[in-house]
N, C-alpha and C positions, 0 to 999 in steps of 0.2 A: 504493500500499500503506500509506503514511504517513498519508496522507488518510482511509483505512477505518479506521484505529487510532485515530486520533484522534476521529472521528465515534464508534465504538464507546465510547471512553473517556467523552467527553462524554454519550452516553446513559445509561452506568451511574451516572455520579454525579447525574445529573438524575433516574434512578429512586429512587436511594439517598435523594437529599433528599425527594422526597415520602414515601417509605416512613417516613422518620424523623417528618416532620411529621404524616403520619396517626397512627402509633403513639402519638405524645406526645397528640393528641385523643382517641384509643382510651382509652389510660390514664386520662385524665381522666373521661370517660365512663364507663367501668367502675367508677371510683372513687365518682362520682355516684350511681351506681345501687345500689352496696353501702351508701354513706352513707344513702341513703333506705330502704334496707332495715335498717338500724340494724347493718349487720357492719362497724363501727368499725375494728377492726383491719385487716381487709382493705382496706377505703376509703382507710386511711392508708397500706398499702404501694402501692396504685395511684396515689394522688396524690404519692407520694415519687419513684415512676417518673415519672409525668409530668415531676416538676421536674428529674429527671434529664436528659430529654431536651429540655427548654424551661426552662430556670432562670427565664425571665421572665413565667411562667405564674402571674398574680396570682390567679386561682381555685382553683388547687390550693393555695397557701399559704393561702388564705381557709376553705378547707375543712378543711384540717389544723388550724387555729386553732378552727374549730367542734369538731371531734374532741376536741381537748385542752380545750375548754371543757366538754364533756361529760364528760370524764375528770376534770374538776377539775385539771388540771396548768397553772396560771396562767402559770409562767414561759414554758413552751413555747407556750401561747396567744397570749402578748404578743409572743414572737419571731415569730411567723408572721404576726401581724397588722402588725408594725413593716415585714417585707418586705413584705406586701401594700401597704403605702401608700406605699413607696419606689417599688413598680414601677407603682401606680397611685394616686396621691395624694387622687383626689376618688373613691374606693371608700366609699360613703356605709355600706355595711354593717359594713366594716371600721373606719370612723371610730366608729359607733355602739357597737360592740364595744370598740374602746378607752376610748370614754368611760365606759362600765359598768366595765371594771377600774379606770380612774383613779379613779371615784367610790368603788369598794370601798376602793381604798388612800386614801382622803381627800387626793388630790390634786387640790383644786378648781381652782386656776388650770389644770391642764390639760385638765381638764372643760370651763373655760368657752372655752379657745383651742380645743380639738375642737369644742364648740359651735358657735362663731363660723364655723369652715371648713364643718361640718355644714350649716349654714343655707344656706352658698352653693351648696352640691352637691347637697341633698337633692331627691331627685326622688319617691320610693315611701315613704321611712321618716320623713316630717317630725313626724308625731305623737308619735313615740319621743323626739324631742328636747326637746320641752315636757314630758314626762313625767320626764326627768332634770333639766331645769332647775327644776322644782316640787320633786323630792327635795332638790336641792342647796340651794334657798332655805330649806327646811323643816331642815336640818343645819347651814347656815352661822349663823343667829343662835344657835344651841346653842352653837357654838364660841368666837363673841364674850362670850358670858354667863360663860364661865368665866374 
């Protein structure tokens, strides 16, 4: 009897674990679909639910940052980008978005530091770095002339 109880309990926990894992991905997928359909409030809710079930889901944080970028809420965008980079330091999209924010804030040393990291990890968005560095080089001399 004790053996049957242990087996049943083990089986229950196993099923529960898989359900939680699948629901987390399901929330992310629903959020991604809503994001693509420009339903940002609903997408944000789904990404937040995904994070509740899987706090280390860097993709959910990245998409939250994208939503806050669209809504022009820079502080929340930055917070989610920082979290993305804590979880996944080589996320080139998050690095690129952070570089753009730092450029807007005139934090040139941070842009250069992020650019160096970006060069080491870039696979898809490498051309974007050159564009940002060109903008940076156009701005920096103006600051030195003052």
